PyMOL Python script that loads the backbone (N, CA, C, O; Angstrom):
from pymol import cmd

cmd.read_pdbstr("""\
ATOM      1  N   UNK A   1       1.877   0.231  -9.743  1.00  0.00           N
ATOM      2  CA  UNK A   1       2.170   0.495  -8.358  1.00  0.00           C
ATOM      3  C   UNK A   1       1.312   1.671  -7.922  1.00  0.00           C
ATOM      4  O   UNK A   1       1.170   2.656  -8.647  1.00  0.00           O
ATOM      5  N   UNK A   2       0.747   1.556  -6.733  1.00  0.00           N
ATOM      6  CA  UNK A   2      -0.095   2.613  -6.181  1.00  0.00           C
ATOM      7  C   UNK A   2       0.341   2.915  -4.764  1.00  0.00           C
ATOM      8  O   UNK A   2       0.499   1.999  -3.958  1.00  0.00           O
ATOM      9  N   UNK A   3       0.538   4.184  -4.446  1.00  0.00           N
ATOM     10  CA  UNK A   3       0.712   4.605  -3.064  1.00  0.00           C
ATOM     11  C   UNK A   3      -0.702   4.768  -2.539  1.00  0.00           C
ATOM     12  O   UNK A   3      -1.417   5.686  -2.939  1.00  0.00           O
ATOM     13  N   UNK A   4      -1.104   3.878  -1.644  1.00  0.00           N
ATOM     14  CA  UNK A   4      -2.476   3.856  -1.130  1.00  0.00           C
ATOM     15  C   UNK A   4      -2.749   5.146  -0.355  1.00  0.00           C
ATOM     16  O   UNK A   4      -1.928   5.580   0.454  1.00  0.00           O
ATOM     17  N   UNK A   5      -3.895   5.744  -0.608  1.00  0.00           N
ATOM     18  CA  UNK A   5      -4.240   7.039  -0.038  1.00  0.00           C
ATOM     19  C   UNK A   5      -4.456   7.043   1.469  1.00  0.00           C
ATOM     20  O   UNK A   5      -4.897   6.055   2.055  1.00  0.00           O
ATOM     21  N   UNK A   6      -4.141   8.148   2.065  1.00  0.00           N
ATOM     22  CA  UNK A   6      -4.392   8.470   3.476  1.00  0.00           C
ATOM     23  C   UNK A   6      -4.083   7.322   4.443  1.00  0.00           C
ATOM     24  O   UNK A   6      -4.918   6.942   5.263  1.00  0.00           O
ATOM     25  N   UNK A   7      -2.875   6.785   4.329  1.00  0.00           N
ATOM     26  CA  UNK A   7      -2.362   5.765   5.254  1.00  0.00           C
ATOM     27  C   UNK A   7      -3.221   4.501   5.290  1.00  0.00           C
ATOM     28  O   UNK A   7      -3.186   3.749   6.263  1.00  0.00           O
ATOM     29  N   UNK A   8      -3.992   4.271   4.224  1.00  0.00           N
ATOM     30  CA  UNK A   8      -4.837   3.090   4.188  1.00  0.00           C
ATOM     31  C   UNK A   8      -6.142   3.256   4.937  1.00  0.00           C
ATOM     32  O   UNK A   8      -6.738   2.270   5.370  1.00  0.00           O
ATOM     33  N   UNK A   9      -6.597   4.503   5.097  1.00  0.00           N
ATOM     34  CA  UNK A   9      -7.859   4.744   5.809  1.00  0.00           C
ATOM     35  C   UNK A   9      -9.018   4.087   5.067  1.00  0.00           C
ATOM     36  O   UNK A   9      -8.893   3.700   3.905  1.00  0.00           O
ATOM     37  N   UNK A  10     -10.137   3.970   5.754  1.00  0.00           N
ATOM     38  CA  UNK A  10     -11.304   3.284   5.199  1.00  0.00           C
ATOM     39  C   UNK A  10     -11.838   3.932   3.929  1.00  0.00           C
ATOM     40  O   UNK A  10     -12.453   3.257   3.104  1.00  0.00           O
ATOM     41  N   UNK A  11     -11.612   5.239   3.761  1.00  0.00           N
ATOM     42  CA  UNK A  11     -12.217   5.934   2.629  1.00  0.00           C
ATOM     43  C   UNK A  11     -11.199   6.520   1.657  1.00  0.00           C
ATOM     44  O   UNK A  11     -11.566   7.285   0.765  1.00  0.00           O
ATOM     45  N   UNK A  12      -9.935   6.174   1.819  1.00  0.00           N
ATOM     46  CA  UNK A  12      -8.892   6.749   0.979  1.00  0.00           C
ATOM     47  C   UNK A  12      -8.699   6.059  -0.353  1.00  0.00           C
ATOM     48  O   UNK A  12      -8.132   6.648  -1.272  1.00  0.00           O
ATOM     49  N   UNK A  13      -9.160   4.815  -0.482  1.00  0.00           N
ATOM     50  CA  UNK A  13      -8.954   4.040  -1.709  1.00  0.00           C
ATOM     51  C   UNK A  13     -10.220   3.240  -1.984  1.00  0.00           C
ATOM     52  O   UNK A  13     -10.523   2.287  -1.266  1.00  0.00           O
ATOM     53  N   UNK A  14     -10.952   3.621  -3.011  1.00  0.00           N
ATOM     54  CA  UNK A  14     -12.233   2.973  -3.289  1.00  0.00           C
ATOM     55  C   UNK A  14     -12.069   1.804  -4.264  1.00  0.00           C
ATOM     56  O   UNK A  14     -11.121   1.777  -5.048  1.00  0.00           O
ATOM     57  N   UNK A  15     -12.985   0.847  -4.215  1.00  0.00           N
ATOM     58  CA  UNK A  15     -12.949  -0.260  -5.172  1.00  0.00           C
ATOM     59  C   UNK A  15     -12.986   0.210  -6.624  1.00  0.00           C
ATOM     60  O   UNK A  15     -12.273  -0.337  -7.465  1.00  0.00           O
ATOM     61  N   UNK A  16     -13.803   1.209  -6.929  1.00  0.00           N
ATOM     62  CA  UNK A  16     -13.883   1.715  -8.308  1.00  0.00           C
ATOM     63  C   UNK A  16     -12.546   2.281  -8.768  1.00  0.00           C
ATOM     64  O   UNK A  16     -12.137   2.066  -9.909  1.00  0.00           O
ATOM     65  N   UNK A  17     -11.868   3.001  -7.885  1.00  0.00           N
ATOM     66  CA  UNK A  17     -10.556   3.555  -8.217  1.00  0.00           C
ATOM     67  C   UNK A  17      -9.564   2.434  -8.484  1.00  0.00           C
ATOM     68  O   UNK A  17      -8.824   2.482  -9.467  1.00  0.00           O
ATOM     69  N   UNK A  18      -9.542   1.417  -7.614  1.00  0.00           N
ATOM     70  CA  UNK A  18      -8.624   0.294  -7.811  1.00  0.00           C
ATOM     71  C   UNK A  18      -8.905  -0.438  -9.113  1.00  0.00           C
ATOM     72  O   UNK A  18      -7.977  -0.863  -9.801  1.00  0.00           O
ATOM     73  N   UNK A  19     -10.178  -0.587  -9.455  1.00  0.00           N
ATOM     74  CA  UNK A  19     -10.527  -1.242 -10.715  1.00  0.00           C
ATOM     75  C   UNK A  19     -10.046  -0.429 -11.916  1.00  0.00           C
ATOM     76  O   UNK A  19      -9.620  -1.001 -12.920  1.00  0.00           O
ATOM     77  N   UNK A  20     -10.109   0.882 -11.820  1.00  0.00           N
ATOM     78  CA  UNK A  20      -9.669   1.735 -12.921  1.00  0.00           C
ATOM     79  C   UNK A  20      -8.149   1.746 -13.055  1.00  0.00           C
ATOM     80  O   UNK A  20      -7.626   1.729 -14.169  1.00  0.00           O
ATOM     81  N   UNK A  21      -7.441   1.772 -11.934  1.00  0.00           N
ATOM     82  CA  UNK A  21      -5.979   1.868 -11.949  1.00  0.00           C
ATOM     83  C   UNK A  21      -5.323   0.500 -12.133  1.00  0.00           C
ATOM     84  O   UNK A  21      -4.300   0.382 -12.808  1.00  0.00           O
ATOM     85  N   UNK A  22      -5.917  -0.534 -11.528  1.00  0.00           N
ATOM     86  CA  UNK A  22      -5.432  -1.924 -11.611  1.00  0.00           C
ATOM     87  C   UNK A  22      -3.952  -2.071 -11.233  1.00  0.00           C
ATOM     88  O   UNK A  22      -3.166  -2.607 -12.015  1.00  0.00           O
ATOM     89  N   UNK A  23      -3.573  -1.602 -10.046  1.00  0.00           N
ATOM     90  CA  UNK A  23      -2.169  -1.751  -9.642  1.00  0.00           C
ATOM     91  C   UNK A  23      -1.840  -3.194  -9.282  1.00  0.00           C
ATOM     92  O   UNK A  23      -2.720  -3.961  -8.891  1.00  0.00           O
ATOM     93  N   UNK A  24      -0.571  -3.555  -9.417  1.00  0.00           N
ATOM     94  CA  UNK A  24      -0.112  -4.873  -8.967  1.00  0.00           C
ATOM     95  C   UNK A  24       0.365  -4.814  -7.528  1.00  0.00           C
ATOM     96  O   UNK A  24       0.329  -5.815  -6.812  1.00  0.00           O
ATOM     97  N   UNK A  25       0.814  -3.632  -7.103  1.00  0.00           N
ATOM     98  CA  UNK A  25       1.339  -3.429  -5.750  1.00  0.00           C
ATOM     99  C   UNK A  25       0.699  -2.182  -5.153  1.00  0.00           C
ATOM    100  O   UNK A  25       0.537  -1.167  -5.830  1.00  0.00           O
ATOM    101  N   UNK A  26       0.336  -2.274  -3.875  1.00  0.00           N
ATOM    102  CA  UNK A  26      -0.155  -1.129  -3.119  1.00  0.00           C
ATOM    103  C   UNK A  26       0.785  -0.850  -1.959  1.00  0.00           C
ATOM    104  O   UNK A  26       1.037  -1.731  -1.137  1.00  0.00           O
ATOM    105  N   UNK A  27       1.307   0.367  -1.887  1.00  0.00           N
ATOM    106  CA  UNK A  27       2.225   0.739  -0.811  1.00  0.00           C
ATOM    107  C   UNK A  27       1.470   1.622   0.177  1.00  0.00           C
ATOM    108  O   UNK A  27       0.862   2.627  -0.191  1.00  0.00           O
ATOM    109  N   UNK A  28       1.529   1.212   1.451  1.00  0.00           N
ATOM    110  CA  UNK A  28       0.843   1.955   2.505  1.00  0.00           C
ATOM    111  C   UNK A  28       1.880   2.529   3.450  1.00  0.00           C
ATOM    112  O   UNK A  28       2.638   1.794   4.083  1.00  0.00           O
ATOM    113  N   UNK A  29       1.908   3.859   3.540  1.00  0.00           N
ATOM    114  CA  UNK A  29       2.791   4.551   4.469  1.00  0.00           C
ATOM    115  C   UNK A  29       2.018   4.732   5.769  1.00  0.00           C
ATOM    116  O   UNK A  29       1.067   5.511   5.835  1.00  0.00           O
ATOM    117  N   UNK A  30       2.438   4.003   6.803  1.00  0.00           N
ATOM    118  CA  UNK A  30       1.682   4.009   8.057  1.00  0.00           C
ATOM    119  C   UNK A  30       2.615   3.708   9.220  1.00  0.00           C
ATOM    120  O   UNK A  30       3.534   2.898   9.099  1.00  0.00           O
ATOM    121  N   UNK A  31       2.370   4.369  10.349  1.00  0.00           N
ATOM    122  CA  UNK A  31       3.167   4.126  11.538  1.00  0.00           C
ATOM    123  C   UNK A  31       2.663   2.923  12.315  1.00  0.00           C
ATOM    124  O   UNK A  31       1.464   2.645  12.333  1.00  0.00           O
ATOM    125  N   UNK A  32       3.563   2.224  12.946  1.00  0.00           N
ATOM    126  CA  UNK A  32       3.190   1.068  13.773  1.00  0.00           C
ATOM    127  C   UNK A  32       2.356   1.534  14.963  1.00  0.00           C
ATOM    128  O   UNK A  32       2.647   2.562  15.575  1.00  0.00           O
ATOM    129  N   UNK A  33       1.331   0.775  15.278  1.00  0.00           N
ATOM    130  CA  UNK A  33       0.469   1.034  16.439  1.00  0.00           C
ATOM    131  C   UNK A  33      -0.054   2.473  16.469  1.00  0.00           C
ATOM    132  O   UNK A  33      -0.104   3.098  17.529  1.00  0.00           O
ATOM    133  N   UNK A  34      -0.443   2.992  15.302  1.00  0.00           N
ATOM    134  CA  UNK A  34      -0.935   4.372  15.247  1.00  0.00           C
ATOM    135  C   UNK A  34      -2.314   4.471  15.896  1.00  0.00           C
ATOM    136  O   UNK A  34      -3.056   3.489  15.946  1.00  0.00           O
ATOM    137  N   UNK A  35      -2.646   5.638  16.382  1.00  0.00           N
ATOM    138  CA  UNK A  35      -3.892   5.857  17.122  1.00  0.00           C
ATOM    139  C   UNK A  35      -5.154   5.732  16.272  1.00  0.00           C
ATOM    140  O   UNK A  35      -6.251   5.583  16.810  1.00  0.00           O
ATOM    141  N   UNK A  36      -5.005   5.790  14.953  1.00  0.00           N
ATOM    142  CA  UNK A  36      -6.167   5.774  14.075  1.00  0.00           C
ATOM    143  C   UNK A  36      -6.530   4.374  13.571  1.00  0.00           C
ATOM    144  O   UNK A  36      -7.547   4.199  12.900  1.00  0.00           O
ATOM    145  N   UNK A  37      -5.709   3.394  13.891  1.00  0.00           N
ATOM    146  CA  UNK A  37      -5.987   2.031  13.446  1.00  0.00           C
ATOM    147  C   UNK A  37      -5.740   1.803  11.965  1.00  0.00           C
ATOM    148  O   UNK A  37      -6.255   0.848  11.383  1.00  0.00           O
ATOM    149  N   UNK A  38      -4.950   2.680  11.353  1.00  0.00           N
ATOM    150  CA  UNK A  38      -4.627   2.512   9.930  1.00  0.00           C
ATOM    151  C   UNK A  38      -3.592   1.413   9.748  1.00  0.00           C
ATOM    152  O   UNK A  38      -2.746   1.234  10.625  1.00  0.00           O
ATOM    153  N   UNK A  39      -3.622   0.689   8.677  1.00  0.00           N
ATOM    154  CA  UNK A  39      -4.633   0.741   7.624  1.00  0.00           C
ATOM    155  C   UNK A  39      -5.924   0.055   8.078  1.00  0.00           C
ATOM    156  O   UNK A  39      -5.903  -0.865   8.896  1.00  0.00           O
ATOM    157  N   UNK A  40      -7.027   0.516   7.539  1.00  0.00           N
ATOM    158  CA  UNK A  40      -8.337  -0.033   7.897  1.00  0.00           C
ATOM    159  C   UNK A  40      -8.481  -1.448   7.347  1.00  0.00           C
ATOM    160  O   UNK A  40      -8.034  -1.734   6.237  1.00  0.00           O
ATOM    161  N   UNK A  41      -9.104  -2.332   8.123  1.00  0.00           N
ATOM    162  CA  UNK A  41      -9.308  -3.705   7.642  1.00  0.00           C
ATOM    163  C   UNK A  41     -10.014  -3.774   6.288  1.00  0.00           C
ATOM    164  O   UNK A  41      -9.685  -4.629   5.467  1.00  0.00           O
ATOM    165  N   UNK A  42     -10.977  -2.888   6.045  1.00  0.00           N
ATOM    166  CA  UNK A  42     -11.693  -2.930   4.766  1.00  0.00           C
ATOM    167  C   UNK A  42     -10.801  -2.518   3.599  1.00  0.00           C
ATOM    168  O   UNK A  42     -11.004  -2.973   2.473  1.00  0.00           O
ATOM    169  N   UNK A  43      -9.814  -1.660   3.860  1.00  0.00           N
ATOM    170  CA  UNK A  43      -8.871  -1.288   2.803  1.00  0.00           C
ATOM    171  C   UNK A  43      -7.972  -2.469   2.465  1.00  0.00           C
ATOM    172  O   UNK A  43      -7.736  -2.754   1.291  1.00  0.00           O
ATOM    173  N   UNK A  44      -7.474  -3.149   3.476  1.00  0.00           N
ATOM    174  CA  UNK A  44      -6.664  -4.346   3.251  1.00  0.00           C
ATOM    175  C   UNK A  44      -7.483  -5.383   2.494  1.00  0.00           C
ATOM    176  O   UNK A  44      -6.978  -6.018   1.567  1.00  0.00           O
ATOM    177  N   UNK A  45      -8.743  -5.558   2.883  1.00  0.00           N
ATOM    178  CA  UNK A  45      -9.614  -6.535   2.239  1.00  0.00           C
ATOM    179  C   UNK A  45      -9.827  -6.227   0.759  1.00  0.00           C
ATOM    180  O   UNK A  45      -9.745  -7.124  -0.080  1.00  0.00           O
ATOM    181  N   UNK A  46     -10.100  -4.960   0.435  1.00  0.00           N
ATOM    182  CA  UNK A  46     -10.351  -4.599  -0.964  1.00  0.00           C
ATOM    183  C   UNK A  46      -9.089  -4.789  -1.816  1.00  0.00           C
ATOM    184  O   UNK A  46      -9.184  -5.149  -2.989  1.00  0.00           O
ATOM    185  N   UNK A  47      -7.914  -4.550  -1.233  1.00  0.00           N
ATOM    186  CA  UNK A  47      -6.660  -4.798  -1.950  1.00  0.00           C
ATOM    187  C   UNK A  47      -6.439  -6.304  -2.147  1.00  0.00           C
ATOM    188  O   UNK A  47      -6.107  -6.754  -3.243  1.00  0.00           O
ATOM    189  N   UNK A  48      -6.625  -7.057  -1.090  1.00  0.00           N
ATOM    190  CA  UNK A  48      -6.409  -8.507  -1.174  1.00  0.00           C
ATOM    191  C   UNK A  48      -7.381  -9.183  -2.137  1.00  0.00           C
ATOM    192  O   UNK A  48      -6.993 -10.103  -2.856  1.00  0.00           O
ATOM    193  N   UNK A  49      -8.634  -8.741  -2.162  1.00  0.00           N
ATOM    194  CA  UNK A  49      -9.615  -9.338  -3.081  1.00  0.00           C
ATOM    195  C   UNK A  49      -9.247  -9.128  -4.545  1.00  0.00           C
ATOM    196  O   UNK A  49      -9.708  -9.870  -5.412  1.00  0.00           O
ATOM    197  N   UNK A  50      -8.428  -8.134  -4.824  1.00  0.00           N
ATOM    198  CA  UNK A  50      -7.955  -7.865  -6.185  1.00  0.00           C
ATOM    199  C   UNK A  50      -6.540  -8.409  -6.416  1.00  0.00           C
ATOM    200  O   UNK A  50      -5.910  -8.119  -7.433  1.00  0.00           O
ATOM    201  N   UNK A  51      -6.060  -9.194  -5.465  1.00  0.00           N
ATOM    202  CA  UNK A  51      -4.719  -9.812  -5.543  1.00  0.00           C
ATOM    203  C   UNK A  51      -3.622  -8.769  -5.712  1.00  0.00           C
ATOM    204  O   UNK A  51      -2.645  -8.986  -6.429  1.00  0.00           O
ATOM    205  N   UNK A  52      -3.796  -7.636  -5.043  1.00  0.00           N
ATOM    206  CA  UNK A  52      -2.784  -6.585  -5.062  1.00  0.00           C
ATOM    207  C   UNK A  52      -1.806  -6.857  -3.925  1.00  0.00           C
ATOM    208  O   UNK A  52      -2.208  -6.953  -2.765  1.00  0.00           O
ATOM    209  N   UNK A  53      -0.541  -6.979  -4.251  1.00  0.00           N
ATOM    210  CA  UNK A  53       0.494  -7.185  -3.235  1.00  0.00           C
ATOM    211  C   UNK A  53       0.574  -5.932  -2.371  1.00  0.00           C
ATOM    212  O   UNK A  53       0.612  -4.817  -2.890  1.00  0.00           O
ATOM    213  N   UNK A  54       0.600  -6.115  -1.055  1.00  0.00           N
ATOM    214  CA  UNK A  54       0.595  -4.994  -0.124  1.00  0.00           C
ATOM    215  C   UNK A  54       1.950  -4.879   0.557  1.00  0.00           C
ATOM    216  O   UNK A  54       2.460  -5.843   1.128  1.00  0.00           O
ATOM    217  N   UNK A  55       2.524  -3.679   0.486  1.00  0.00           N
ATOM    218  CA  UNK A  55       3.736  -3.354   1.235  1.00  0.00           C
ATOM    219  C   UNK A  55       3.370  -2.234   2.202  1.00  0.00           C
ATOM    220  O   UNK A  55       2.723  -1.257   1.825  1.00  0.00           O
ATOM    221  N   UNK A  56       3.803  -2.394   3.475  1.00  0.00           N
ATOM    222  CA  UNK A  56       3.457  -1.423   4.518  1.00  0.00           C
ATOM    223  C   UNK A  56       4.715  -0.988   5.254  1.00  0.00           C
ATOM    224  O   UNK A  56       5.559  -1.811   5.608  1.00  0.00           O
ATOM    225  N   UNK A  57       4.826   0.312   5.480  1.00  0.00           N
ATOM    226  CA  UNK A  57       6.015   0.797   6.167  1.00  0.00           C
ATOM    227  C   UNK A  57       6.060   0.361   7.627  1.00  0.00           C
ATOM    228  O   UNK A  57       7.145   0.278   8.202  1.00  0.00           O
ATOM    229  N   UNK A  58       4.914   0.083   8.242  1.00  0.00           N
ATOM    230  CA  UNK A  58       4.937  -0.370   9.631  1.00  0.00           C
ATOM    231  C   UNK A  58       5.492  -1.785   9.763  1.00  0.00           C
ATOM    232  O   UNK A  58       5.902  -2.189  10.852  1.00  0.00           O
ATOM    233  N   UNK A  59       5.510  -2.532   8.680  1.00  0.00           N
ATOM    234  CA  UNK A  59       6.031  -3.903   8.704  1.00  0.00           C
ATOM    235  C   UNK A  59       7.357  -4.050   7.968  1.00  0.00           C
ATOM    236  O   UNK A  59       8.189  -4.878   8.340  1.00  0.00           O
ATOM    237  N   UNK A  60       7.551  -3.255   6.936  1.00  0.00           N
ATOM    238  CA  UNK A  60       8.737  -3.401   6.092  1.00  0.00           C
ATOM    239  C   UNK A  60       9.739  -2.277   6.237  1.00  0.00           C
ATOM    240  O   UNK A  60      10.791  -2.309   5.599  1.00  0.00           O
ATOM    241  N   UNK A  61       9.444  -1.284   7.058  1.00  0.00           N
ATOM    242  CA  UNK A  61      10.334  -0.129   7.163  1.00  0.00           C
ATOM    243  C   UNK A  61      10.258   0.708   5.898  1.00  0.00           C
ATOM    244  O   UNK A  61       9.218   0.769   5.242  1.00  0.00           O
ATOM    245  N   UNK A  62      11.359   1.349   5.563  1.00  0.00           N
ATOM    246  CA  UNK A  62      11.389   2.197   4.374  1.00  0.00           C
ATOM    247  C   UNK A  62      11.133   1.358   3.124  1.00  0.00           C
ATOM    248  O   UNK A  62      11.630   0.239   2.999  1.00  0.00           O
ATOM    249  N   UNK A  63      10.366   1.903   2.221  1.00  0.00           N
ATOM    250  CA  UNK A  63      10.066   1.247   0.944  1.00  0.00           C
ATOM    251  C   UNK A  63      10.510   2.190  -0.166  1.00  0.00           C
ATOM    252  O   UNK A  63      10.089   3.346  -0.214  1.00  0.00           O
ATOM    253  N   UNK A  64      11.351   1.696  -1.049  1.00  0.00           N
ATOM    254  CA  UNK A  64      11.773   2.501  -2.186  1.00  0.00           C
ATOM    255  C   UNK A  64      11.295   1.840  -3.475  1.00  0.00           C
ATOM    256  O   UNK A  64      11.173   0.619  -3.564  1.00  0.00           O
ATOM    257  N   UNK A  65      11.031   2.671  -4.453  1.00  0.00           N
ATOM    258  CA  UNK A  65      10.606   2.204  -5.767  1.00  0.00           C
ATOM    259  C   UNK A  65      11.556   2.803  -6.787  1.00  0.00           C
ATOM    260  O   UNK A  65      11.761   4.016  -6.815  1.00  0.00           O
ATOM    261  N   UNK A  66      12.137   1.954  -7.627  1.00  0.00           N
ATOM    262  CA  UNK A  66      13.007   2.402  -8.709  1.00  0.00           C
ATOM    263  C   UNK A  66      12.340   2.043 -10.021  1.00  0.00           C
ATOM    264  O   UNK A  66      11.758   0.967 -10.158  1.00  0.00           O
ATOM    265  N   UNK A  67      12.428   2.951 -10.991  1.00  0.00           N
ATOM    266  CA  UNK A  67      11.829   2.677 -12.296  1.00  0.00           C
ATOM    267  C   UNK A  67      12.719   3.209 -13.411  1.00  0.00           C
ATOM    268  O   UNK A  67      13.470   4.170 -13.238  1.00  0.00           O
ATOM    269  N   UNK A  68      12.610   2.559 -14.546  1.00  0.00           N
ATOM    270  CA  UNK A  68      13.265   3.050 -15.755  1.00  0.00           C
ATOM    271  C   UNK A  68      12.232   3.662 -16.697  1.00  0.00           C
ATOM    272  O   UNK A  68      12.535   3.965 -17.852  1.00  0.00           O
ATOM    273  N   UNK A  69      11.023   3.840 -16.200  1.00  0.00           N
ATOM    274  CA  UNK A  69       9.934   4.385 -16.998  1.00  0.00           C
ATOM    275  C   UNK A  69       9.069   3.321 -17.645  1.00  0.00           C
ATOM    276  O   UNK A  69       7.999   3.621 -18.174  1.00  0.00           O
ATOM    277  N   UNK A  70       9.525   2.088 -17.604  1.00  0.00           N
ATOM    278  CA  UNK A  70       8.756   0.974 -18.178  1.00  0.00           C
ATOM    279  C   UNK A  70       8.423  -0.078 -17.136  1.00  0.00           C
ATOM    280  O   UNK A  70       7.310  -0.603 -17.095  1.00  0.00           O
ATOM    281  N   UNK A  71       9.393  -0.378 -16.302  1.00  0.00           N
ATOM    282  CA  UNK A  71       9.220  -1.371 -15.246  1.00  0.00           C
ATOM    283  C   UNK A  71       9.662  -0.735 -13.935  1.00  0.00           C
ATOM    284  O   UNK A  71      10.334   0.296 -13.926  1.00  0.00           O
ATOM    285  N   UNK A  72       9.278  -1.359 -12.836  1.00  0.00           N
ATOM    286  CA  UNK A  72       9.718  -0.841 -11.551  1.00  0.00           C
ATOM    287  C   UNK A  72      10.164  -1.989 -10.648  1.00  0.00           C
ATOM    288  O   UNK A  72       9.824  -3.153 -10.859  1.00  0.00           O
ATOM    289  N   UNK A  73      10.932  -1.610  -9.643  1.00  0.00           N
ATOM    290  CA  UNK A  73      11.418  -2.571  -8.657  1.00  0.00           C
ATOM    291  C   UNK A  73      11.239  -1.935  -7.283  1.00  0.00           C
ATOM    292  O   UNK A  73      11.524  -0.752  -7.097  1.00  0.00           O
ATOM    293  N   UNK A  74      10.769  -2.719  -6.331  1.00  0.00           N
ATOM    294  CA  UNK A  74      10.618  -2.231  -4.959  1.00  0.00           C
ATOM    295  C   UNK A  74      11.688  -2.856  -4.068  1.00  0.00           C
ATOM    296  O   UNK A  74      12.144  -3.977  -4.292  1.00  0.00           O
ATOM    297  N   UNK A  75      12.068  -2.087  -3.053  1.00  0.00           N
ATOM    298  CA  UNK A  75      12.997  -2.579  -2.036  1.00  0.00           C
ATOM    299  C   UNK A  75      12.432  -2.160  -0.683  1.00  0.00           C
ATOM    300  O   UNK A  75      11.828  -1.097  -0.541  1.00  0.00           O
ATOM    301  N   UNK A  76      12.640  -3.010   0.290  1.00  0.00           N
ATOM    302  CA  UNK A  76      12.217  -2.687   1.648  1.00  0.00           C
ATOM    303  C   UNK A  76      13.402  -2.765   2.586  1.00  0.00           C
ATOM    304  O   UNK A  76      14.397  -3.434   2.305  1.00  0.00           O
ATOM    305  N   UNK A  77      13.280  -2.074   3.702  1.00  0.00           N
ATOM    306  CA  UNK A  77      14.319  -2.085   4.716  1.00  0.00           C
ATOM    307  C   UNK A  77      13.645  -2.203   6.072  1.00  0.00           C
ATOM    308  O   UNK A  77      12.856  -1.346   6.467  1.00  0.00           O
ATOM    309  N   UNK A  78      13.968  -3.271   6.771  1.00  0.00           N
ATOM    310  CA  UNK A  78      13.427  -3.469   8.105  1.00  0.00           C
ATOM    311  C   UNK A  78      14.553  -3.267   9.098  1.00  0.00           C
ATOM    312  O   UNK A  78      15.538  -4.005   9.093  1.00  0.00           O
ATOM    313  N   UNK A  79      14.403  -2.263   9.950  1.00  0.00           N
ATOM    314  CA  UNK A  79      15.405  -2.012  10.995  1.00  0.00           C
ATOM    315  C   UNK A  79      15.239  -3.041  12.110  1.00  0.00           C
ATOM    316  O   UNK A  79      14.116  -3.418  12.447  1.00  0.00           O
ATOM    317  N   UNK A  80      16.333  -3.488  12.673  1.00  0.00           N
ATOM    318  CA  UNK A  80      16.250  -4.474  13.770  1.00  0.00           C
ATOM    319  C   UNK A  80      16.543  -3.824  15.082  1.00  0.00           C
ATOM    320  O   UNK A  80      16.522  -4.488  16.118  1.00  0.00           O
TER     321      UNK A  80
END
""", "prot")
cmd.dss("prot")
cmd.show_as("cartoon", "prot")
cmd.util.cbc("prot")
cmd.orient("prot")
């Protein structure tokens, strides 16, 4: 699991870094309709090309991660 850097900006998460870390899930903390256009399309593309599941707070609300030190579980909350 990776918390994607700088709200998913274009330069916060590089392909080389993703290859080294090899996360299965990328969590992006980002506000809906933010002025900066985060997450950047190229960041989403680089995650998708590596088949990394993407969770975003602007779409899923709060995201929690629970772990026992070996495995982890994610939960999302979407407010209505």
